[in-house]
MARMARNU-753178 format. One line per field, with one value per residue: residue in one letter; residue number from 1; x, y, z of N, C-alpha, C in turn. Coordinates in Angstrom, 3 decimals. Layout:
! MARMARNU-753178
aa = A  ... .
i = NUM  ... .
n_X = X  ... .
n_Y = Y  ... .
n_Z = Z  ... .
ca_X = X  ... .
ca_Y = Y  ... .
ca_Z = Z  ... .
c_X = X  ... .
c_Y = Y  ... .
c_Z = Z  ... .
//
This chain:
! MARMARNU-753178
aa = M  V  P  H  Q  I  P  T  P  I  V  T  T  L  A  L  P  N  H  A  A  S  S  T  T  R  G  T  A  S  S  I  L  D  D  L  P  D  R  H  I  S  P  H  A  K  I  S  S  W  S  S  E  R  R  P  L  E  K  K  E  T  F  M  P  D  G  V  G  E  V  L  L  L  R  E  N  S  T  R  G  E  G  Q  G  I  I  K  F  E  L  L  E  G  M  T  S  N  F  F  A  I  Y  T  D  G  T  I  R  T  A  P  D  G  V  L  L  G  Y  V  R  H  L  V  L  E  C  A  D  A  C  G  L  K  I  D  D  R  P  I  D  L  E  D  G  K  N  G  L  W  A  E  T  F  I  T  S  S  S  R  L  I  Y  P  I  Q  K  I  L  I  P  E  Y  G  N  N  N  Y  E  S  D  C  C  G  L  H  W  N  T  F  W  E  A  R  H  Q  Q  K  E  G  S  D  H  E  C  K  W  Y  Q  L  L  K  E  I  L  K  R  G  G  Y .
i = 1  2  3  4  5  6  7  8  9  10  11  12  13  14  15  16  17  18  19  20  21  22  23  24  25  26  27  28  29  30  31  32  33  34  35  36  37  38  39  40  41  42  43  44  45  46  47  48  49  50  51  52  53  54  55  56  57  58  59  60  61  62  63  64  65  66  67  68  69  70  71  72  73  74  75  76  77  78  79  80  81  82  83  84  85  86  87  88  89  90  91  92  93  94  95  96  97  98  99  100  101  102  103  104  105  106  107  108  109  110  111  112  113  114  115  116  117  118  119  120  121  122  123  124  125  126  127  128  129  130  131  132  133  134  135  136  137  138  139  140  141  142  143  144  145  146  147  148  149  150  151  152  153  154  155  156  157  158  159  160  161  162  163  164  165  166  167  168  169  170  171  172  173  174  175  176  177  178  179  180  181  182  183  184  185  186  187  188  189  190  191  192  193  194  195  196  197  198  199  200  201  202  203  204  205  206  207  208  209  210  211  212  213  214  215  216  217  218  219  220 .
n_X = -126.801  -130.137  -132.838  -134.225  -133.748  -132.338  -128.976  -126.424  -124.509  -120.974  -117.643  -114.653  -111.133  -108.389  -105.748  -103.238  -99.922  -96.990  -94.969  -96.351  -97.497  -97.603  -94.660  -94.884  -96.420  -95.285  -93.832  -91.682  -92.508  -93.069  -91.607  -93.557  -95.598  -94.696  -94.411  -96.927  -99.007  -100.654  -102.982  -103.251  -101.749  -102.209  -105.188  -107.403  -108.028  -108.896  -106.503  -104.630  -102.349  -102.859  -104.471  -102.669  -100.803  -102.204  -102.483  -100.894  -102.325  -104.665  -104.388  -105.050  -103.431  -102.588  -104.295  -106.879  -108.350  -110.432  -113.882  -113.741  -114.744  -113.745  -110.829  -109.597  -108.020  -105.353  -103.964  -101.079  -101.090  -99.264  -99.487  -100.317  -98.335  -95.852  -97.338  -98.505  -99.161  -102.511  -103.489  -102.244  -103.339  -105.454  -108.548  -109.051  -110.264  -111.815  -110.271  -111.639  -113.695  -115.525  -115.375  -117.467  -118.237  -120.651  -121.228  -121.737  -122.816  -124.526  -123.374  -121.830  -119.031  -116.589  -113.511  -111.965  -110.044  -107.466  -108.640  -110.524  -113.046  -115.880  -119.001  -121.241  -120.445  -120.762  -123.573  -124.395  -123.513  -125.083  -127.606  -127.545  -128.543  -131.314  -131.707  -131.318  -128.698  -125.658  -123.072  -119.687  -116.665  -114.179  -111.265  -111.470  -110.582  -108.817  -108.669  -111.095  -112.894  -111.892  -112.481  -115.201  -116.847  -118.034  -121.131  -122.245  -120.867  -120.009  -119.511  -119.230  -119.896  -120.002  -120.966  -122.011  -123.537  -124.542  -123.003  -123.346  -121.111  -120.378  -118.340  -115.055  -111.807  -108.604  -105.112  -102.932  -99.649  -97.631  -94.823  -93.734  -92.366  -93.072  -93.232  -93.672  -95.888  -98.102  -97.466  -97.517  -99.912  -102.643  -106.060  -107.944  -111.003  -111.702  -113.759  -117.305  -120.585  -123.444  -126.092  -128.189  -129.752  -133.034  -135.577  -138.675  -138.336  -138.866  -136.870  -134.655  -131.539  -129.149  -127.589  -129.252  -131.459  -130.222  -129.620  -132.220  -133.135  -131.421  -132.172  -134.836  -134.595  -133.545  -135.626  -136.614 .
n_Y = 82.741  83.236  84.165  87.422  87.442  89.439  90.121  89.618  92.311  92.690  92.693  94.163  94.225  96.442  95.846  97.245  97.989  97.644  99.520  101.727  102.851  105.508  107.036  106.944  104.749  102.671  99.514  96.733  94.631  91.430  90.810  90.171  91.905  94.186  93.760  93.110  90.599  90.931  91.114  92.896  93.335  91.274  90.568  89.260  86.578  83.619  82.405  79.646  80.253  82.624  81.841  80.630  82.667  84.584  83.602  84.500  86.792  85.846  84.889  84.520  85.987  88.040  89.675  88.684  88.528  87.153  87.335  88.827  89.223  89.649  90.667  93.687  94.829  96.979  99.588  101.367  104.745  106.295  108.732  110.540  111.610  112.012  111.370  110.822  107.725  106.530  108.165  107.722  105.673  103.569  101.851  98.569  95.757  92.897  89.899  87.750  88.959  91.722  95.257  97.946  101.401  103.609  106.926  109.991  111.854  110.536  108.956  105.958  103.876  101.577  99.818  100.686  99.322  96.800  94.774  91.722  91.239  90.612  88.749  89.540  92.073  93.274  93.090  94.799  97.308  97.437  97.681  100.031  102.581  102.206  102.212  104.754  105.654  107.128  106.177  106.489  106.598  106.953  106.049  104.504  106.401  105.977  108.001  109.288  107.804  108.272  110.947  111.011  110.647  108.375  106.865  104.314  101.010  97.966  94.464  92.227  89.018  85.919  83.896  85.127  87.255  90.279  91.726  93.796  96.139  96.627  97.677  98.937  98.092  99.369  98.698  99.273  99.527  98.084  98.136  95.684  92.452  90.026  87.356  87.613  89.242  88.923  90.190  92.787  94.070  96.181  97.172  99.750  101.582  102.462  103.183  103.317  102.061  104.164  103.514  100.630  98.030  97.139  94.714  95.453  98.170  101.617  103.039  102.307  101.012  101.790  99.664  97.550  98.058  97.650  94.920  93.808  94.593  93.166  90.544  90.619  90.938  88.512  86.857  86.324 .
n_Z = 41.410  42.778  40.738  41.156  43.850  46.299  46.191  48.659  49.852  49.346  50.802  49.703  48.845  48.097  45.937  46.609  46.011  48.106  47.610  46.836  48.999  51.419  52.821  55.537  56.101  54.789  54.920  55.810  54.239  52.625  49.376  47.537  47.910  46.848  44.168  42.660  41.134  37.941  35.182  33.134  30.875  29.057  28.994  27.850  27.733  29.457  30.824  32.107  33.535  34.878  36.985  38.690  39.067  40.499  43.033  45.284  45.971  46.966  49.476  52.971  54.627  53.053  50.790  51.107  53.713  56.357  55.567  53.261  49.913  47.324  45.488  44.342  41.435  40.423  38.330  37.747  36.919  34.736  33.532  35.342  36.805  39.436  41.940  45.348  46.901  46.692  44.619  42.212  40.776  38.687  38.856  37.920  37.675  39.314  40.676  39.579  38.251  36.727  37.370  38.385  38.682  39.785  39.333  41.173  39.495  37.827  35.905  34.598  35.003  33.785  33.577  30.540  29.124  29.376  30.828  31.321  29.023  30.063  29.682  31.201  31.851  29.354  29.183  31.254  30.312  28.062  29.167  30.546  29.689  29.775  32.438  33.205  33.202  32.119  30.013  30.724  29.232  30.322  32.346  35.639  38.124  41.106  42.890  42.622  44.148  46.687  46.881  47.160  44.908  43.962  43.861  43.949  43.872  42.184  41.364  38.545  37.110  35.263  36.842  39.070  38.243  39.154  41.918  44.637  46.186  49.498  51.033  50.539  51.220  52.125  52.183  54.952  55.409  57.824  60.101  60.450  59.570  56.941  57.909  60.675  61.088  59.323  56.820  57.691  57.232  57.739  57.838  56.412  55.931  52.699  50.956  51.300  50.873  50.686  50.808  51.241  49.402  50.091  50.642  49.215  49.410  48.589  47.424  44.900  44.305  41.756  40.812  41.376  39.771  37.308  37.519  37.610  35.092  33.397  34.072  33.281  30.525  30.027  30.344  32.879 .
ca_X = -127.742  -131.540  -133.447  -135.032  -133.277  -131.372  -127.685  -125.813  -123.332  -119.704  -116.502  -113.518  -109.880  -107.589  -104.404  -102.296  -98.587  -96.286  -94.172  -97.230  -97.923  -96.822  -93.470  -95.229  -97.066  -94.550  -93.124  -90.680  -93.275  -92.539  -91.496  -94.770  -96.462  -94.119  -94.530  -98.163  -99.379  -101.844  -103.110  -103.728  -100.980  -102.899  -106.311  -108.610  -108.206  -108.840  -105.376  -104.398  -101.257  -103.396  -104.972  -101.538  -100.140  -102.974  -102.561  -100.419  -103.342  -105.817  -104.063  -105.665  -102.477  -102.316  -105.413  -108.193  -108.636  -111.792  -114.975  -113.520  -115.283  -113.022  -109.673  -109.662  -106.709  -105.068  -102.906  -100.475  -101.338  -98.043  -99.781  -100.725  -97.168  -95.319  -98.141  -98.294  -100.174  -103.602  -103.882  -101.560  -103.859  -106.764  -109.113  -109.298  -111.235  -111.529  -109.496  -112.519  -114.889  -115.383  -115.735  -118.180  -118.519  -121.690  -120.812  -122.804  -123.409  -125.390  -122.621  -121.309  -117.724  -115.841  -112.235  -112.152  -109.033  -106.658  -109.461  -111.270  -114.334  -116.846  -120.318  -122.141  -119.995  -121.452  -124.994  -124.566  -123.378  -126.237  -128.807  -127.300  -129.430  -132.667  -131.730  -131.047  -127.269  -124.871  -121.775  -118.494  -115.598  -112.907  -110.868  -111.934  -109.478  -109.007  -108.835  -112.515  -113.510  -111.414  -113.129  -116.648  -117.559  -118.719  -122.385  -122.381  -119.892  -120.399  -118.737  -120.031  -119.265  -121.009  -121.529  -122.670  -124.215  -124.149  -122.919  -123.000  -120.013  -120.717  -117.174  -113.754  -110.748  -107.281  -104.121  -101.952  -98.499  -96.964  -93.365  -93.301  -92.087  -94.094  -93.368  -94.097  -97.124  -98.979  -97.050  -97.686  -101.112  -103.801  -107.056  -108.767  -112.092  -111.436  -115.060  -118.412  -121.869  -124.314  -127.418  -128.312  -131.032  -133.863  -136.787  -139.860  -137.994  -139.234  -135.623  -133.937  -130.175  -128.957  -127.104  -130.406  -132.210  -129.485  -129.815  -133.590  -133.245  -130.736  -133.010  -136.033  -134.234  -133.256  -136.869  -136.920 .
ca_Y = 83.421  82.990  85.359  88.321  87.478  90.526  89.581  90.218  93.132  92.091  93.531  93.928  94.900  96.998  95.277  98.357  97.487  98.256  100.680  102.870  103.422  106.664  106.681  106.735  103.453  101.648  98.642  95.824  93.455  90.537  91.425  89.949  93.062  95.259  93.395  92.336  90.082  91.458  90.550  93.921  93.310  90.341  90.167  88.845  85.133  83.010  81.500  78.925  80.870  83.655  81.173  80.403  83.944  85.379  82.935  85.331  87.773  85.167  84.365  85.178  86.925  89.162  90.539  88.080  88.138  86.660  88.250  89.538  88.461  89.864  91.555  94.586  95.044  98.366  99.867  102.671  105.662  107.069  110.069  111.409  112.186  111.366  111.655  109.944  106.764  106.044  109.021  107.331  104.409  103.319  100.578  97.778  94.674  91.941  88.755  86.897  89.756  93.104  96.245  99.127  102.491  104.556  108.211  110.840  112.653  109.686  108.208  104.657  103.589  100.347  100.002  100.536  98.424  96.139  93.856  90.716  91.805  89.588  88.836  90.332  93.457  93.710  93.248  96.009  98.468  97.412  98.045  101.260  103.669  101.890  102.460  106.166  105.874  107.497  105.505  107.334  105.699  107.251  105.092  104.739  106.853  105.653  109.280  109.637  107.176  109.004  112.268  110.876  110.747  107.125  106.656  102.869  100.174  96.553  93.591  91.350  87.815  85.017  83.050  85.924  88.387  91.530  91.744  95.132  96.251  97.409  98.372  98.690  98.285  99.692  98.251  100.158  98.672  98.353  98.078  94.336  91.692  89.102  86.172  87.860  90.007  88.857  91.215  94.112  94.693  96.571  97.575  100.936  101.726  103.432  103.628  102.533  102.394  105.000  102.889  99.203  97.671  96.348  94.161  96.283  99.579  102.505  103.468  101.225  101.327  101.626  98.318  96.646  98.297  96.969  93.481  93.469  94.770  92.032  89.366  90.777  90.652  87.084  86.117  85.956 .
ca_Z = 42.281  42.499  40.140  41.976  45.230  46.449  46.622  49.849  49.526  49.726  51.151  48.811  49.194  47.007  45.865  46.520  46.332  49.229  47.201  46.592  50.273  51.837  53.583  56.936  56.275  54.064  55.846  55.278  53.873  51.609  48.057  46.745  48.062  46.048  42.751  42.636  39.811  37.288  33.839  32.216  29.634  28.168  29.842  27.131  27.722  30.784  30.745  33.353  34.282  35.766  38.184  39.600  39.366  41.447  44.333  46.402  46.330  47.542  50.797  54.122  55.227  52.157  50.424  51.328  55.094  56.574  55.277  51.993  48.804  46.066  45.499  43.189  40.845  40.077  37.365  37.980  35.813  34.587  33.006  36.436  37.463  40.628  43.124  46.483  47.293  45.864  43.507  40.996  40.294  38.110  39.276  36.720  37.777  40.365  40.205  38.783  37.978  36.271  38.388  37.915  39.612  39.400  39.881  41.714  38.409  37.029  34.896  35.018  34.394  33.991  32.892  29.097  28.568  30.396  31.613  30.589  28.620  30.409  29.055  32.039  31.641  28.135  29.479  32.065  29.430  27.160  29.920  31.308  29.276  30.239  33.882  33.439  33.400  30.938  30.032  30.648  28.793  30.971  33.382  37.007  38.963  42.511  43.575  42.601  45.305  47.862  46.901  47.330  43.634  43.675  44.582  44.116  43.165  42.150  40.485  37.705  36.567  34.688  37.893  40.108  37.618  39.804  43.381  45.127  47.160  50.675  51.574  49.924  52.208  51.591  53.157  55.567  55.668  59.094  60.154  60.754  58.361  56.459  58.739  62.050  61.257  58.143  55.866  58.264  56.683  58.524  56.854  56.633  54.971  51.642  50.442  51.836  50.254  51.508  50.903  50.956  48.827  50.993  50.043  49.333  49.574  47.487  46.784  44.243  43.893  40.313  40.515  41.459  38.546  36.242  37.690  37.212  33.645  32.790  34.287  32.451  29.130  29.949  30.465  34.268 .
c_X = -129.170  -132.148  -134.347  -134.695  -132.199  -130.046  -127.131  -124.601  -122.052  -118.692  -115.359  -112.282  -109.205  -106.189  -103.391  -100.910  -97.911  -95.543  -95.028  -97.708  -97.054  -95.659  -93.782  -95.879  -96.323  -93.730  -92.103  -91.341  -92.570  -92.550  -92.738  -95.692  -95.899  -94.329  -95.743  -98.469  -100.596  -101.909  -103.495  -102.932  -101.657  -104.110  -107.430  -108.791  -108.083  -107.736  -105.088  -103.305  -101.765  -103.910  -103.860  -100.865  -100.876  -103.005  -101.998  -101.435  -104.492  -105.572  -104.700  -104.739  -102.089  -103.605  -106.801  -108.351  -110.081  -112.828  -114.845  -113.951  -114.557  -111.865  -109.701  -108.256  -106.565  -104.016  -102.379  -100.634  -100.147  -98.300  -100.118  -99.547  -96.790  -96.090  -97.811  -99.470  -101.250  -103.901  -103.213  -102.220  -105.244  -107.245  -109.530  -110.457  -110.945  -110.718  -110.327  -113.781  -114.520  -115.898  -116.420  -118.299  -119.608  -121.386  -122.019  -123.455  -124.283  -124.696  -122.147  -120.005  -117.283  -114.558  -112.391  -111.151  -108.270  -107.426  -110.059  -112.660  -115.431  -118.210  -121.271  -121.734  -120.703  -122.936  -125.268  -124.498  -124.567  -127.502  -128.699  -128.311  -130.857  -132.824  -131.330  -129.589  -126.593  -123.487  -120.657  -117.315  -114.251  -112.560  -111.449  -110.723  -109.779  -109.242  -110.308  -113.254  -113.133  -112.156  -114.661  -117.463  -118.282  -119.988  -122.593  -121.226  -120.387  -119.467  -119.700  -119.207  -120.369  -121.666  -122.346  -123.558  -123.749  -124.117  -122.512  -121.864  -120.467  -119.544  -115.930  -112.687  -109.424  -106.228  -103.269  -100.792  -97.807  -95.462  -92.844  -93.105  -93.177  -94.329  -93.997  -95.437  -97.959  -98.704  -97.207  -98.929  -102.149  -104.767  -107.831  -109.885  -111.765  -112.733  -116.133  -119.719  -122.740  -125.670  -127.304  -129.699  -131.799  -135.128  -137.976  -139.600  -138.421  -138.000  -134.914  -132.553  -130.038  -128.452  -128.263  -131.304  -131.554  -129.687  -131.202  -133.771  -132.574  -131.584  -134.265  -135.729  -133.888  -134.485  -137.246  -137.931 .
c_Y = 83.120  84.258  86.081  88.270  88.540  89.960  90.334  91.046  92.505  93.154  93.167  94.635  95.420  96.397  96.387  97.862  98.292  99.521  101.922  103.516  104.621  106.214  106.404  105.378  102.349  100.830  97.786  94.517  92.648  91.201  91.197  91.155  94.291  95.012  92.498  91.837  90.808  90.844  91.604  93.976  92.412  89.772  89.390  87.335  84.604  81.954  80.898  79.581  81.939  83.037  80.926  81.711  84.742  84.784  83.757  86.369  87.149  84.669  85.199  86.234  88.063  89.948  89.922  87.603  87.674  87.738  89.007  88.656  88.607  90.825  92.378  94.953  96.477  98.441  101.261  103.528  106.597  108.479  111.049  112.007  111.452  111.778  110.692  108.995  106.535  106.901  108.635  106.147  104.482  101.969  99.808  96.798  93.875  90.787  87.848  87.649  91.072  94.044  97.431  100.142  103.362  105.865  109.037  111.709  111.818  108.954  106.885  104.398  102.169  100.513  99.747  99.589  97.774  95.174  92.797  91.269  90.763  89.832  89.688  91.804  94.048  93.968  94.511  97.254  98.575  97.923  99.408  102.359  103.452  102.162  103.897  106.505  106.202  106.865  106.525  106.410  105.966  106.194  105.467  105.126  106.550  106.917  109.693  109.036  107.879  110.331  112.195  110.943  109.461  107.028  105.180  102.179  98.735  95.783  92.729  90.140  86.904  84.160  83.846  87.034  89.690  91.326  93.142  95.066  97.146  98.256  97.965  99.043  98.541  99.303  99.396  99.279  99.080  98.202  96.692  93.546  90.670  87.956  86.481  88.565  90.068  89.996  92.626  94.814  94.972  97.197  98.788  100.960  102.835  104.044  102.739  103.008  103.183  104.349  101.403  98.934  96.767  95.902  95.093  97.766  100.385  102.978  102.262  101.705  101.062  100.226  97.323  96.824  97.583  95.461  93.062  93.600  93.606  90.761  89.421  90.451  89.177  86.216  85.705  86.939 .
c_Z = 41.853  41.908  41.133  43.471  45.341  46.951  47.830  49.443  50.070  50.137  50.213  49.351  47.934  47.057  45.616  46.899  47.429  48.816  46.968  47.872  50.613  52.702  55.038  57.177  55.551  55.040  55.146  54.871  52.800  50.242  47.215  46.836  47.363  44.558  42.584  41.236  39.257  35.896  32.818  30.915  28.611  28.886  29.158  26.996  29.145  30.789  32.119  34.185  35.236  37.065  39.191  40.003  40.445  42.851  45.488  46.863  47.103  48.956  51.905  54.708  54.289  51.905  50.598  52.770  55.221  56.263  53.972  50.827  47.485  46.301  44.214  42.729  40.340  38.983  37.631  36.726  35.681  34.095  34.116  37.196  38.725  41.863  44.239  46.638  46.260  44.644  42.190  40.292  39.659  38.635  38.035  36.874  39.032  39.801  39.306  38.371  37.311  37.354  37.731  39.047  39.011  40.109  40.338  40.654  37.479  35.900  35.486  34.274  34.725  33.196  31.395  28.443  29.711  31.264  30.697  30.285  28.817  29.788  29.890  31.999  30.433  28.413  30.286  31.184  28.479  27.859  30.610  30.969  29.786  31.731  34.221  33.686  32.074  31.060  29.844  30.363  29.456  32.021  34.744  37.857  40.427  43.337  43.637  43.792  46.591  48.011  46.944  46.056  43.245  44.508  44.897  43.395  43.201  41.230  39.681  37.291  36.060  35.759  38.901  39.548  38.269  41.312  43.821  46.130  48.305  51.139  50.794  50.956  51.511  52.625  53.696  55.986  56.964  58.996  60.498  59.476  58.096  57.432  60.088  62.171  59.994  57.163  56.425  57.785  57.763  57.524  57.318  55.594  53.979  51.125  51.039  51.219  51.222  51.746  50.630  50.396  49.777  50.281  50.288  49.494  48.354  46.725  46.191  43.830  42.387  39.965  40.505  40.235  37.362  36.318  37.228  35.702  32.913  32.905  33.419  31.003  28.926  30.154  31.873  34.866 .
//
């Protein structure tokens, strides 16, 4: 990205497996949607096998339809009990990025474990205090987004630095099979940003403050 150029917000999807959908939306989709690949067991190396394992998630007919910039990976939280649907999950990271949520109480969270500890992730945490954010080491519960506790969300990577998320989509599984109806996936809005950063605006989103602080420390 070009320093000081405001990045365009992206749309992301949640890689929610078919078995986690409610009984009213669970369909007869391909088994790949029941047993989604992830790397939280051994995330700390960019191993070539992950590039091939994630390919089912990158398909247009699964989790990357037109207009989607990243797929967000989840981990089932067994400590939360036998809940229904999204409340059983923690949000980990993107397929090629780290994920952050800024909460309405002024705290910032990123997955504390089970993710690749990227360099820009480190920079964001290092700059958080300078931007008036308090780091919360707890996991990012998906339920928090449903309950309106996320003020902003964004992803980070070495190639993109910080990209804000405009919208997070969640799949609704239909009753058609993989071959006839693209896995029966339909998309609903799970979370949407309340504000967009605009050039010359008096209001600065926290993700934008973090980006400027990182660039400043890098000499830009």
